[in-house]
N, C-alpha and C positions, 0 to 999 in steps of 0.2 A: 255584135258579139259582146256579151257582158264581161266586165273586168272584175276579178276577185283580188282582194288585198287584205292584209292583216295589219292591225294597229294595236299598240299597247293601250289599254283603257285605264290603267291605274286602279286606285281604290275608289269605286263609285259609291255614292250614297243611294240607297233604294228609292228615296223620295224624289230624286231628280228625274228628268225626262230620260236621260241616258240610262240611269239605273233601272227605271221601270221597264224600259225596252228589254234590258238584259233579263230581268226577272221573268217577264212574260215569255221570253224565248225558252227559258228553262222549264217553265210551267207547261208549255205547250208541246215540248218535245218528249215523246214517250221513251226515248232512249236516254234521257237525262233525268234530273231529279234535284232534290233539295241540296245535295252536296255540291252542286254547281251554282247555288244561289249566293247572292251577296251577303245575306245574313249568316249563312254557314261559314263563308270565307272569313267574316269578321270574328266569329267564334273561334275558328281555327287559329287566327292570328293571336288572339288572346291566350290560346293554349301553347303558343310558342312557334307555330309554323309561319313561314313566309309565303306570300302568294304572288303569282304573276298572272295578270288578267289580260288575255288577248282577245280581240274582236275580229271576226271574219266579216268582211263587207263585200257586197256585190253592187257595183256601181254606186257606192256610197251608202247603201242600205245594210244595216246589221242583219246578218242571216245566221250567224254562228260564232264559234270561238271556244274559249275554255278558260277556267280558272285552274291554274297549275300550282300545286303545293310542294314546298320543300322544307326539310327539317333545318334547324339552326346549324347543326354541325354536319358537314358533308365531305370536306377534304378532297374534293375532286372525284370521289367515287360514289356519290349519292344518287338518289332517285328524285325525279320530279314527277308528281302524281296528279292524275286527273280522274278522281272517282266520279262515276256517272257522266263522264265526259270523254272526249270533247263534245260540245254541242254542235252537231252537224245535221244537214238534211240527208240523213243516211239513205233514205228512199230514192234519192236522186244521185246516181253515181257520177253524173256529169259535173256535179258540184261538190259531192262528198270527197271524191278522190283528190281533185286539185286543192280543195279547201284544207284537207288533212295535210297535204304536202306543204302548203304554205305555213301551217301551224307548226309542223315538225321543223321546218327551216328556221322559223322564228325562235323556237326553243333551242335549236342547235346554236344559233348565234349568241344566245344568252347562257349556254350551258357552262362555259368556263367561269363566268361570273357567279353562276348559281352553284358551281361546284358539283355538277352531276355528270353522269355518263350514261344514264338510262332514263328514258321516258316511259312511264307506265300509265296506260289508259284503261278505262273500263266502262264503256257505254253499255246500256242495258239492251243489248242485241241478242236475239235468240240464234242458235246455230242454224246453218253453217256460218263459219267466219266469212265475212264478205271479202271479195277480191281486193278491195282498197286497203286491206290490212295484210297483204301478202308479205310485206317487209317486216312485219312484227312476229314475235315469237310468244308462245304461251308462257305467261309469267308463273313463277313458282309459288306465288302467294296472291290471293285475291284481295281487293280493297273492299268489296261488298260481297255478301253471300252469293255464290254462283247459283245455288238452288234456293228457291223461295216458294211461298204459297200466296197466290192472289185470290182474294174474295171479290167477286163482282158485286158492287153496291148499287148498280143501276136498277135492280128489282125493288119492289115494295117490301116493306119489313116482313109481312107474313110469308112472302115467297123466300126471303133470305133465311128465315127460320126453318121453312120447309126443306130447304136445300142442305141444312145442317144434318149431321148424324143424330140419331135418336138421343144418344147420351149428351150431346151438346145442348139440344133443346131442353132436355129434362133438367140438366144442372143449372141452366139459366133460370128456369121457372122455380127450381128449388131454392136458389139464392134469393129470388124475389119473395117467395113465400116465407122464407125464414127472416125477412126483414133486413137483408143486406142493402146498404145504401151506397151510392156512388156519388162522390163530389168531384167537381171539375175545378182546377186551379190554374190561374194564368199569371201568378207572381212567384218569385223565388222564395217567398215565405214558406212554401210547402216542401222545400228541399230536404229538411231534416227527416221528415216522415217518409218521403220517397226514398232517400238514401238508406234509411234504416231497413226498409223492406228489401231493397236491392242487396244490401250487405247480408241480411239474414238468409236470403235465397242463395247467394253465392257460396256461403259456408255450407249450407245443407246440400246443394246440388253440385258443388265443387266446380265453380267456374270463376274466372278472373273478373274483377270489377275495377273500373277506374276510380280515381280519388274523388273525394267530395268536391275539391277545388275544380276538377275537370267539369263536373256537372254544373257547378255554380257559374263558371265562365260561359258554359254553353247556354244555360237557361237565362242568364242575364241579358243575352243578345236575342235569343230566339223567342222568348215569351213576349216581350214588348212588341215584336214584329207580328205576333199572331201565329207564328209558325209552330210553336211548341206549346203544349199544355200537359199537365199532369192529372191523371185520374187516380183517386184513392177510394178503396173499398173499406167500409166501416160497418161495425155491428155493435150496438150498445157501448159505444165509446172505444172499442178496440179496433185498431187498424189491421185489416186482413190482407191488404195487398195494394200495389201501386203500379202504374205504368206510365211511360212517357210516349206521347203521341205526337208525331210530326205531320203537319199538313202542308203540302206544297202542290199547287196545281190540282190535277184530278186524282192524285194519289195520296193516301194517308198511310203512314208507316208506324208500326208498333216497334219502336227502336230499342227500348229497355223496359224491363219490368220484373217484378218478383212478388211472391205471396208469403205470408207469415206461416210459421209452424202451428200457430194456434187457430182453432176453429176452422180447420181446412175442410171439415165435413159440411160447412155452409156454402162451399163452392163459390167463394167470392171472386176467384180468378176468372170463372166463366162469365159472370155478370160484368166484370171489368172490360173484357173483350167485346161483349155485346154493346155496352154503352159506348165504347170507343168507336165501334162501327156506326152506331146511330149518330154520334157527333160528327164523324167524318162525312156521313151521307148528308146531314144538315148543312155542312160546310160546302157542299157541291162536289165532293169526291165521288168518283165512280169505281175506284179500286182501293182495297185495303190490303196492304203488304205486311205479311207476318215476319218479313226480314230474316229469312233463314229457315230452311226446311230440308229434312232428309226423307225423300219420298219412299225409300225402301227401309229406312230406320234400322240399318245395320248398326250394331253396338259401337263400332269403331268410327262411325261417321259423325262429323260435327253436326250439332243440332238434333241428333237422333233422340236424345232423352226428352226433348220438348216437343218433338214432332207429333207424337201420339195425341198430346193435348191439342195442338194446333189443328190437327186433322178433323177434330170434332165439329169445326165450324164450316165444313165444306170447302169450297174453293178449288182452284186448279194449280197443280204443281208447275212451276216455271223454271226452266234452266236457261242461263245466259252463257255467252261464249267465254266469260271470265276475263280476268285481267290479261292485257297484252303488252309486251315489252318491245321497245325500239332502242337499239344501242347506238350511241354516237361513237363510232369505232375509233376515231382519233383520240377521244377522251379515254376510252378503254385502254388503248395502248399507253397513253401518258400515265394513267393511274397504275398500270402494271409496272412500268419502269420506276415510278416513284416508290412503290412497295418494295421492289427488288433493291433499289438503292438504300432505302431506309433499313431493310433487313441486313444488307451488307455492312452498313455503318454500325448497326447494333452488334454484329459479330466482331467487328474490329474493336469496338469499345469493350466487349467482354474479354477479348484476348489481351488487350492492354491492361485491363484491370487484373486479369489473372497473373500476368507476369510482372506486375509492378512490385 
């Protein structure tokens, strides 16, 4: 009978043997992804998060685990998060259940020091919720888009084009005919142009965008590792659009992007996506993830404004089970008592100040 165990792995370097084993684990697991990679963890640490890296071993062999993120300020009532994790053999209930239990217990033991009372996980699993998550509850907020659009890149390029909607194919060819060019960038020197496009799009389409520093910290880590690259659409010296492509294992992800207000009739955004798919395919990816999709495109749904555009490239709508919460009940009770005591102390202070 095999023996499962959990060990803390610390901060691993991707170039070490242990680091490469973890990276390969996240690349090969379809329910995981780049947010469980060592490179992403380093980027998140530079952005102010802390990480706890646990490995799940079977008879000494690494078979799973998770990188769990926490914010700097938690005060006992915070969250510990595992986006695209934990990394488990979900298809094997005899290992997934016990392995998950060991990871939960390991986080529970660290929860007081971490200042958290809730574990939030979000593996890329399609419904129904597996029985091993019966002690979890549906979280009020997802870490990654619950609905997305996957394009199968395993076909040859003419077949990929044939599977697109007519408008998608037409606009790609229109952009090529009009002389739109796509350049690929793997250094942070492109950041200003990328961020300008993202900011312009956010103002026009009314969505929030992270700071320039956020992207600088991210790209400084992910570009040298080969995980991230920026594509920029240009025409006669004008920048028409840009996107951030993440490649990890067999999946490529369109993580951020935006197009300019000028020369939109040249359809640079369509050619950007097509080039991203071609680059992903050349890198060995079999799936292109549009990272957010509203299949019914109701006006009040997140991603609905962009889903009409995304749908032109074909693909299949995918729904995941979404984020799941596990509560450390002792910590919840302690946090509640602390809040009540602090509230009571505040009232006393107010009364004392009033009658002084």
